[in-house]
C-alpha positions in Angstrom: 21.0 -22.0 -22.0 24.1 -23.1 -20.3 27.2 -20.9 -20.5 29.5 -23.9 -20.7 27.9 -24.8 -24.0 28.7 -21.3 -25.4 32.2 -21.3 -24.0 33.1 -24.7 -25.4 31.6 -24.2 -28.9 32.1 -20.4 -29.0 28.9 -20.4 -31.1 28.5 -16.8 -32.0 25.0 -17.2 -33.6 23.7 -18.9 -30.5 25.2 -16.3 -28.3 23.8 -13.5 -30.4 20.3 -15.0 -30.1 20.6 -15.4 -26.3 21.9 -11.8 -25.9 18.9 -10.5 -27.7 16.5 -12.6 -25.6 18.2 -11.5 -22.4 18.2 -7.8 -23.5 14.4 -8.0 -24.2 13.7 -9.8 -20.9 15.8 -7.5 -18.7 14.3 -4.4 -20.4 10.8 -5.8 -19.8 11.5 -6.6 -16.1 13.1 -3.2 -15.7 9.9 -1.5 -16.9 7.8 -3.6 -14.5 10.1 -3.0 -11.6 10.9 0.7 -12.0 7.8 2.1 -13.7 4.9 0.0 -12.6 6.0 -1.5 -9.2 4.8 -4.9 -10.4 7.7 -7.3 -10.8 7.0 -10.7 -12.3 10.3 -12.3 -11.0 12.3 -12.2 -7.8 15.4 -10.1 -7.4 17.5 -13.3 -7.4 16.1 -14.4 -10.7 16.7 -11.0 -12.2 20.3 -11.0 -11.0 20.8 -14.4 -12.5 19.7 -13.2 -16.0 21.8 -10.0 -15.6 24.9 -12.0 -14.7 24.3 -14.2 -17.7 24.2 -11.2 -20.0 27.4 -9.8 -18.6 29.2 -13.0 -19.1 28.0 -13.4 -22.7 29.1 -9.8 -23.5 32.5 -10.6 -22.0 32.9 -13.8 -24.0 31.7 -12.1 -27.2 32.7 -8.4 -27.2 31.3 -7.8 -30.7 27.8 -8.4 -29.2 28.2 -5.5 -26.7 25.8 -2.6 -27.3 25.9 0.8 -25.6 22.1 0.4 -25.0 22.5 -3.0 -23.2 20.7 -3.3 -19.9 24.2 -3.9 -18.4 25.0 -0.3 -19.1 21.8 1.1 -17.6 20.8 1.5 -14.0 17.0 1.1 -14.2 14.4 2.2 -16.6 13.7 5.6 -18.2 10.9 7.7 -16.6 7.5 6.7 -17.9 6.2 10.2 -18.7 3.8 10.8 -15.8 6.3 13.0 -14.0 8.5 15.8 -15.3 12.2 14.8 -15.6 15.1 15.9 -13.5 18.5 15.6 -15.1 21.5 15.3 -12.8 25.2 16.0 -13.3 26.5 13.1 -11.3 24.8 9.8 -12.3 23.2 7.6 -9.6 24.9 4.4 -10.4 23.9 0.8 -9.5 26.3 -1.5 -7.7 27.9 -4.8 -8.5 26.5 -7.7 -6.6 28.1 -10.2 -4.3 26.3 -13.1 -2.6 28.9 -14.4 -0.1 31.8 -13.4 2.0 34.2 -14.9 -0.6 32.6 -12.8 -3.3 32.8 -9.6 -1.2 36.6 -10.2 -0.9 37.0 -11.0 -4.6 34.8 -8.3 -6.1 35.8 -5.5 -3.7 38.9 -5.8 -1.6 41.1 -7.8 -4.1 40.1 -5.6 -7.0 40.7 -2.4 -5.0 44.2 -3.5 -4.0 45.0 -4.3 -7.6 43.7 -1.0 -8.8 45.6 1.0 -6.0 48.7 -1.2 -6.1 48.4 -2.1 -2.4 50.1 -5.1 -0.9 47.9 -8.0 0.2 48.5 -7.3 3.9 47.6 -3.6 3.6 44.1 -2.8 4.8 41.4 -0.5 3.4 38.7 1.0 5.7 35.1 0.5 4.6 31.7 1.9 5.5 29.0 -0.9 5.9 25.3 -0.3 5.9 22.1 -2.4 5.6 20.9 -2.5 2.0 17.4 -1.1 2.4 14.7 -2.6 0.1 13.1 0.6 -1.0 13.2 3.2 -3.7 16.4 5.2 -4.4 16.0 9.0 -4.6 18.1 12.2 -4.6 17.2 15.3 -2.7 18.7 18.7 -3.5 19.0 21.2 -0.8 19.9 24.8 -1.7 21.1 26.9 1.3 19.6 24.3 3.6 16.2 24.2 2.0 14.8 21.2 0.1 14.1 22.3 -3.5 13.9 19.2 -5.7 13.5 15.5 -5.2 13.8 12.9 -7.9 13.8 9.1 -8.4 16.9 7.3 -9.7 15.3 6.8 -13.1 17.9 5.7 -15.6 20.7 7.1 -13.5 21.0 10.4 -15.4 17.3 11.4 -15.6 14.9 10.7 -12.8 11.3 11.7 -12.1 10.4 14.8 -10.2 8.6 13.6 -7.0 9.3 16.8 -4.9 5.6 17.2 -3.8 5.4 13.6 -2.6 8.8 13.6 -0.9 7.7 16.6 1.1 5.0 14.4 2.8 7.7 12.1 4.4 7.6 13.1 8.0 11.1 12.1 9.0 12.7 14.3 6.3 13.6 17.9 7.1 12.3 20.5 4.6 15.0 22.8 6.1 18.3 21.5 7.5 19.0 22.0 11.2 21.7 24.4 12.4 23.6 26.9 10.3 26.4 27.1 7.7 24.9 24.6 5.3 26.5 23.9 2.0 25.3 26.2 -0.8 24.2 23.1 -2.7 23.8 19.6 -1.3 22.5 16.5 -3.1 21.5 13.8 -0.6 21.0 10.3 -1.9 19.1 7.7 0.0 16.3 5.2 0.2 12.6 5.7 0.7 11.1 2.7 2.4 8.1 1.5 4.2 8.2 -0.3 7.6 6.9 -3.9 7.7 4.0 -2.9 10.1 2.9 -0.1 7.7 3.2 -2.5 4.7 1.0 -5.0 6.5 -1.6 -2.4 7.3 -1.7 -1.0 3.7 -2.1 -4.5 2.2 -4.8 -5.4 4.7 -6.8 -2.3 3.6 -6.2 -3.1 0.0 -7.4 -6.7 0.4 -10.5 -5.5 2.4 -11.3 -3.1 -0.5 -11.0 -5.9 -3.1 -7.7 -4.5 -4.5 -4.6 -6.4 -5.4 -2.1 -6.0 -2.6 1.5 -4.9 -3.0 4.0 -7.8 -3.5 6.4 -6.5 -1.0 7.4 -3.4 1.0 9.6 -2.1 -1.8 6.7 -2.1 -4.3 4.5 -0.5 -1.7 7.0 2.3 -1.1 7.5 2.9 -4.9 3.8 2.9 -5.6 3.2 5.3 -2.7 6.0 7.7 -3.8 5.0 7.7 -7.5 1.4 8.9 -7.0 0.2 11.8 -9.1 -1.9 12.9 -6.0 0.4 13.8 -3.2 -2.4 13.4 -0.7 -2.3 9.7 -1.3 1.4 9.7 -0.6 0.8 11.7 2.6 -1.5 8.9 3.9 1.3 6.3 3.5 3.9 6.4 6.4 7.0 6.5 4.2 10.5 6.9 5.8 13.9 7.8 4.4 17.5 6.9 5.2 20.5 8.8 3.6 23.4 6.7 2.3 25.6 9.1 0.3 26.1 12.6 -1.1 25.9 13.7 -4.7 27.1 17.2 -5.4 28.4 19.3 -2.5 29.2 23.0 -2.9 30.5 25.0 0.0 31.6 22.1 2.3 34.1 19.3 2.2 34.2 15.9 3.8 37.1 13.4 3.9 35.0 10.3 4.2 31.6 8.6 4.1 31.6 8.4 7.9 32.2 12.1 8.3 29.4 13.0 5.8 26.8 10.7 7.4 27.6 12.0 10.8 27.1 15.6 9.6 24.0 14.7 7.7 22.5 13.3 11.0 23.3 16.6 12.7 21.5 18.5 9.9 18.4 16.3 10.7 18.7 14.0 7.7 17.9 10.5 8.8 20.9 8.1 8.6 20.7 4.4 9.5 22.0 3.8 13.1 23.1 0.3 12.1 25.8 1.6 9.8 29.4 0.7 10.8 32.9 1.8 9.7 35.3 -1.2 9.7 39.1 -1.2 9.3 39.4 -4.1 7.0 37.5 -6.4 4.6 37.3 -8.9 7.5 35.0 -6.5 9.4 32.9 -6.0 6.3 32.4 -9.8 5.9 31.5 -10.2 9.6 29.0 -7.3 9.2 27.4 -9.0 6.2 26.7 -12.2 8.2 25.7 -10.3 11.3 23.1 -8.4 9.4 21.9 -11.6 7.8 21.2 -12.9 11.3 19.4 -9.7 12.4 17.3 -9.5 9.2 14.2 -11.1 10.6 14.1 -8.9 13.7 14.4 -5.5 11.9 11.3 -3.3 11.6 11.9 -2.9 7.8 13.1 -5.0 4.9 16.7 -5.3 4.0 18.0 -7.6 1.2 21.7 -7.4 2.0 24.4 -5.0 3.0 26.3 -2.3 1.1 30.1 -2.0 1.5 31.9 1.1 0.3 35.4 2.4 0.6 35.1 5.0 3.4 37.6 7.5 2.0 36.2 9.9 -0.6 39.7 10.5 -2.0 40.1 6.7 -2.6 36.7 6.6 -4.2 37.7 9.3 -6.7 41.0 7.5 -7.5 39.2 4.2 -8.1 36.5 5.7 -10.3 33.7 3.7 -11.9 32.7 1.5 -14.7 29.9 2.3 -17.1 27.1 1.5 -14.6 28.7 0.9 -11.2 31.5 2.3 -9.1 34.7 0.3 -8.5 34.7 1.2 -4.8 31.5 -0.4 -3.6 29.5 -3.6 -3.8 26.0 -4.7 -2.8 26.2 -7.9 -0.8 22.9 -9.7 -1.4 21.4 -12.2 1.1 20.2 -15.6 -0.1 16.6 -15.3 -1.4 13.9 -16.3 1.1 12.3 -18.8 -1.2 11.6 -22.5 -1.2 9.8 -25.2 -3.3 7.0 -27.2 -1.7 3.7 -28.9 -2.5 0.4 -27.1 -2.4 -1.9 -29.6 -0.6 -5.1 -27.6 -0.4 -6.8 -24.2 -0.9 -8.9 -23.0 2.0 -11.3 -20.0 2.0 -10.7 -17.3 4.5 -13.5 -14.7 5.1 -12.2 -11.3 6.2 -14.0 -8.7 8.4 -15.4 -6.9 5.4 -16.6 -10.2 3.7 -13.7 -10.6 1.2 -13.1 -14.2 0.4 -9.3 -14.8 0.3 -7.9 -18.1 -1.0 -5.1 -19.5 1.3 -2.7 -22.2 0.2 -2.1 -25.1 2.6 1.5 -26.2 2.0 3.6 -29.2 2.9 5.6 -27.6 5.7 9.0 -26.2 4.5 11.8 -24.3 6.2 12.6 -20.8 4.9 15.3 -18.8 6.7 14.7 -20.8 9.9 10.9 -20.4 9.9 8.6 -23.4 9.2 6.0 -22.3 6.6 2.8 -24.2 6.2 0.4 -21.6 4.6 0.7 -18.9 2.0 -1.6 -16.2 0.8 -3.0 -16.4 -2.8 -4.4 -12.8 -2.4 -7.4 -13.2 -4.7 -9.0 -15.5 -7.3 -7.7 -13.4 -10.2 -4.2 -14.4 -9.1 -5.1 -18.0 -8.7 -6.5 -18.0 -12.2 -3.7 -16.0 -13.8 -1.0 -18.2 -12.2 -3.0 -21.3 -12.9 -2.5 -22.5 -9.3 -3.9 -26.0 -8.6 -4.1 -28.3 -5.6 -1.2 -30.7 -5.9 1.1 -28.3 -7.7 4.8 -27.9 -6.8 5.1 -24.2 -6.1 7.8 -21.6 -5.2 7.0 -19.6 -2.1 8.6 -16.5 -0.8 8.7 -14.7 2.5 8.6 -11.0 2.0 7.9 -8.2 4.5 7.6 -10.7 7.4 4.0 -11.4 6.4 2.3 -14.6 5.5 4.3 -16.1 2.6 3.1 -15.8 -1.0 3.1 -18.2 -3.9 5.5 -16.7 -6.5 4.9 -19.2 -9.3 3.9 -22.7 -10.2 6.5 -25.3 -11.4 4.3 -26.7 -14.1 7.0 -29.0 -15.3 6.4 -31.1 -12.2 2.7 -31.8 -13.0 1.6 -35.4 -13.4 -2.1 -34.8 -14.2 -3.5 -35.4 -10.7 -3.6 -31.6 -9.9 -7.1 -30.1 -9.3 -8.4 -26.7 -10.2 -10.3 -25.1 -7.3 -13.4 -23.2 -8.6 -14.3 -19.6 -7.6 -16.5 -19.8 -4.5 -20.2 -19.2 -4.9 -21.3 -19.8 -1.3 -19.7 -18.3 1.9 -18.0 -21.1 3.9 -19.0 -19.3 7.1 -22.6 -18.5 6.8 -23.9 -20.0 3.5 -24.8 -16.6 2.0 -24.2 -15.9 -1.7 -20.7 -14.8 -2.7 -20.6 -12.1 -5.3 -18.1 -10.1 -7.3 -19.2 -6.5 -7.7 -18.3 -4.8 -11.0 -14.9 -3.1 -11.1 -13.7 -5.1 -8.0 -11.2 -8.0 -7.9 -12.5 -9.4 -4.7 -15.3 -11.9 -4.2 -17.4 -11.1 -1.2 -19.9 -12.6 1.2 -22.8 -10.3 1.4 -24.4 -11.9 4.5 -25.2 -9.3 7.2 -24.9 -12.1 9.8 -21.7 -13.7 8.6 -19.7 -14.8 11.7 -16.5 -13.5 10.3 -18.0 -10.1 9.8 -20.3 -9.8 12.8 -18.0 -7.7 15.0 -17.6 -5.0 12.3 -21.3 -5.3 11.3 -22.5 -4.6 14.8 -20.0 -1.8 15.4 -21.1 -0.1 12.2 -24.8 -0.7 13.0 -24.4 1.0 16.4 -22.3 3.9 15.2 -23.2 7.5 15.4 -24.2 8.0 11.8 -26.2 4.8 11.8 -28.5 3.7 14.7 -26.5 5.8 17.2 -26.7 3.3 20.1 -24.9 5.2 22.8 -22.5 3.1 24.9 -22.4 0.2 22.5 -18.7 0.4 21.6 -16.2 -2.2 20.5 -15.5 -3.6 24.0 -19.2 -4.1 24.7 -19.8 -5.8 21.3 -16.8 -8.1 21.9 -18.2 -9.2 25.2 -21.6 -9.8 23.6 -19.9 -12.0 21.0 -17.7 -13.8 23.5 -20.7 -14.7 25.6 -22.6 -15.8 22.4 -25.4 -13.4 23.3 -25.7 -12.1 19.7 -25.3 -13.7 16.3 -26.8 -11.0 14.2 -27.6 -7.2 14.6 -31.2 -8.1 15.3 -30.2 -10.0 18.5 -29.3 -6.6 20.0 -33.0 -5.9 20.6 -33.6 -9.2 22.4 -31.0 -8.4 25.1 -32.0 -8.2 28.8 -30.5 -6.5 31.8 -29.5 -10.0 33.0 -27.5 -10.5 29.8 -25.5 -7.3 30.3 -25.0 -8.1 34.0 -22.9 -11.2 32.9 -20.2 -8.8 31.7 -17.1 -8.0 33.7 -17.4 -4.7 35.6 -21.0 -4.1 34.5 -23.1 -2.1 37.0 -26.9 -1.8 37.2 -26.9 1.8 36.0 -24.7 1.1 32.9 -26.8 -1.9 32.0 -30.0 0.2 32.2 -28.4 2.9 30.1 -27.5 0.4 27.4 -31.0 -0.9 27.3 -32.5 2.6 27.1 -30.1 3.4 24.2 -31.2 0.3 22.4 -34.9 1.3 22.9 -34.3 4.9 21.7 -32.6 3.6 18.5 -35.7 1.8 17.4 -37.2 5.2 16.5 -34.8 5.9 13.7 -35.1 7.5 10.3 -35.1 5.2 7.2 -31.9 6.7 5.8 -30.1 5.9 9.1 -31.5 2.4 9.1 -30.4 1.8 5.5 -26.9 3.1 6.3 -26.7 0.9 9.4 -27.2 -2.3 7.3 -23.7 -1.9 6.0 -24.5 -2.3 2.3 -21.4 -2.2 0.1 -20.8 1.3 -1.4 -23.8 2.8 0.5 -22.7 5.8 2.6 -24.9 8.2 4.5 -25.6 10.4 1.5 -26.6 7.5 -0.7 -28.8 6.1 2.1 -30.6 9.5 2.2 -31.2 9.3 -1.5 -32.6 5.8 -1.2 -34.9 6.7 1.7 -36.3 9.7 -0.1 -36.7 7.8 -3.4 -38.3 4.6 -2.1 -39.9 5.6 1.2 -39.9 2.1 2.9 -38.0 -1.1 3.3 -40.7 -3.0 1.4 -40.2 -0.8 -1.7 -36.4 -1.3 -1.5 -36.9 -5.0 -1.4 -39.1 -4.9 -4.5 -36.9 -2.4 -6.5 -35.0 -3.4 -9.6 -31.4 -2.6 -10.5 -32.6 -0.2 -13.1 -34.7 1.6 -10.5 -31.7 1.9 -8.2 -29.5 3.1 -11.0 -32.0 5.9 -11.9 -31.4 7.6 -8.6 -29.0 10.6 -8.8 -25.4 9.8 -8.0 -26.0 6.0 -8.0 -24.2 4.2 -10.8 -24.5 0.7 -12.0 -21.9 -0.7 -9.6 -23.7 0.7 -6.5 -27.1 -0.2 -7.9 -26.0 -3.8 -8.3 -24.6 -3.9 -4.8 -27.9 -2.6 -3.3 -30.0 -5.0 -5.4 -27.9 -8.0 -4.4 -28.1 -7.1 -0.8 -31.9 -6.8 -0.7 -32.2 -10.1 -2.6 -30.2 -12.2 -0.2 -32.6 -14.4 1.9 -30.3 -14.2 4.9 -30.3 -10.4 4.9 -34.0 -10.3 4.4 -34.5 -12.6 7.4 -32.4 -10.3 9.6 -34.3 -7.2 8.4 -37.6 -8.9 9.1 -36.6 -9.8 12.6 -35.4 -6.2 13.3 -38.8 -4.9 12.3 -40.6 -7.6 14.4 -38.5 -6.6 17.4 -39.8 -3.0 17.2 -37.4 -1.1 15.0 -39.6 1.4 13.1 -37.7 3.4 10.4 -39.5 6.6 9.4 -39.0 8.7 6.3 -38.2 12.4 6.8 -39.8 14.3 3.9 -37.3 16.3 2.0 -38.0 20.0 1.8 -38.9 21.0 -1.8 -39.1 24.5 -3.3 -37.3 27.5 -2.0 -34.0 29.0 -3.0 -31.9 26.0 -1.9 -34.0 23.3 -3.7 -31.6 21.4 -6.0 -28.6 23.4 -5.0 -25.3 21.6 -4.5 -23.0 22.6 -1.6 -19.4 21.6 -0.8 -17.7 22.3 2.5 -13.9 22.7 2.9 -11.6 23.7 5.7 -12.4 24.0 9.4 -15.8 25.5 10.2 -15.5 27.6 13.4 -19.1 28.2 14.3 -20.7 24.8 13.5 -19.7 21.2 12.7 -20.0 19.5 9.3 -23.0 17.4 10.4 -24.8 20.5 11.6 -24.0 22.4 8.3 -25.2 19.4 6.3 -28.5 19.3 8.2 -29.0 23.1 7.7 -28.7 22.6 3.9 -30.8 19.5 3.6 -33.6 20.9 5.8 -34.0 23.6 3.2 -33.9 21.3 0.2 -30.3 21.5 -0.8 -27.7 18.8 -1.4 -24.3 18.4 0.2 -21.7 16.7 -2.0 -18.0 15.8 -1.3 -16.2 17.0 -4.4 -16.1 20.1 -6.6 -17.5 19.9 -10.1 -19.2 22.1 -12.6 -22.5 21.0 -11.0 -21.5 22.6 -7.6 -23.4 25.8 -6.8 -21.7 26.9 -3.6 -18.4 26.2 -1.8 -18.5 27.0 1.9 -14.9 27.7 2.9 -13.7 27.5 6.5 -10.2 28.1 7.9 -7.2 26.5 6.2 -9.2 25.7 3.0 -7.2 23.6 0.6 -7.3 22.6 -3.1 -11.1 22.7 -3.3 -11.0 26.4 -2.9 -8.6 26.8 -5.8 -10.6 24.5 -8.0 -13.9 26.4 -7.1 -12.3 29.7 -8.1 -11.0 28.2 -11.4 -14.5 27.0 -12.2 -16.2 30.2 -11.2 -18.2 28.7 -8.4 -19.6 31.0 -5.7 -17.5 30.8 -2.6 -19.1 31.6 0.8 -17.6 32.3 4.2 -19.4 31.0 7.3 -21.2 34.4 7.8 -22.3 34.5 4.2 -23.5 30.9 4.4 -25.6 31.7 7.4 -27.0 34.8 5.7 -27.9 32.7 2.6 -29.8 30.3 4.9 -31.7 33.1 6.5 -32.8 34.5 3.1 -34.5 31.2 2.4 -37.0 31.5 5.3 
């Protein structure tokens, strides 16, 4: 609805309806953004809705409501974390989108409020506006005690355990004479390279990737399991204090300098300027640097440097009068989607890629965009010939944000979900509980490097010397196309390599020959069947005894094996009913690979007993310990449950030890474990 219509007609009923619509919309998008890290619209679109609501409330004061989104910072905690209530609210900032708006919304307003002449200057602190998650850290006597998210400004979520995993944050401040109490406010963020790595892993696992680094950072910090957070390389930059007791600082510049001395990370790109001209110059300078930074920024923040002036200026209901967020133009563009190609990843995931009519976004010509997975193609109803909005985020391949369906003329074409791999012709399947569609061909060209590396790995065929560099040369010289081709190699083939000597070539051939005499469980594991690890491979080998039996088995027979559920059973069945895979297995056997079954020990004290290992074992490795147990009929599992009989605890045992004690499970030290094994002779 156009504001001009409301202004001209002053139609209260129409305005009331629109205010209600905007309130519901903004609350909905706040929940998605702050609680679920899954925004449906861009920041620019959100800001447009927000500004419309502000304007309507100004035109129609009677429609103002204290619970309006314009009076809130974000969204209330969702209940998964305990709440942290703060005395000084974490407010949001007014937005500006140009140098002119920076002057109008900040400098002009400040001079009016303070009664300054037009030629009098105010000093400002300028910083990049990090695209992350705002948090507050509370240090007591220099020690980190509590960390919380912004939440609704007053109450945030307690994420202390997760914050402690951020490596660039001090748990204890450097030096001495710290404030008795110090609230540090800042942004948790994820570097672009880390974001790319996390998303690549999620796509390989068939999971929906994060939309942008900000969502990835928020999703990582708001994990109930802090071990997941610890695996995500989050970082932190401080931008302001909250409460300070036992110290005093005259300005933002002085505080940030001291924070750096205490070991709290502060952004080195911050800059104090003597006038609004410097702040405007900084805004355009950062806009130019944006593409070269190792992290995402979506603008700059300009604050009055003097804390005394900040106190004099005060704040409105949801934002301070002494600061403004200067947003960059959105990195979006409209273009035509001309085709959808299928890209096969190294783990077999089929990813749809949009081929676009080339378009310029922030100085970069974009001709392709990721569509992530087929669920997204279907949910967004993306068709060839559509006019789409694309966005560059996180310096990765652009993504399709939405389809402009109003531009359709009926010629657009729906692209069906793939059934055949475009690389090798194998069947494409979607395993239960996974978003991704996968090629399950063991000889797929897109997967062959990873397939051969896995096949030759220590836990599989254990082909000594056949590392990634050797495999890459074999592929570059077109000497192998499937894992079976390894056993057709000759010394002359290896001698074609760069820096390959006679002895090394002989050693590789000998290692290949030795690997032919493998156990069935290692052979099964080497095939790289989805969801089949070493333990499941052992169970399959013991239950079926031969490759022929595995090829004849039904899904129900696979699912009847202990610890194999329906998803894994389907994956195994599908693999052994793929003609391409069967051809490779047949050739491996013809070339002399002879998997043998090692009979499982039955009877005795360890028969049917479940063991879990935790901590660092000083006298033997995990593989050796596993073999000791399995040789005497026991099972080694990875997690504690009521079915666990023994936990073997080494040095620096973690949460598994606590859980075992809570469940009353017998805990053994290394000596006690060895004594138990001796008793079973």
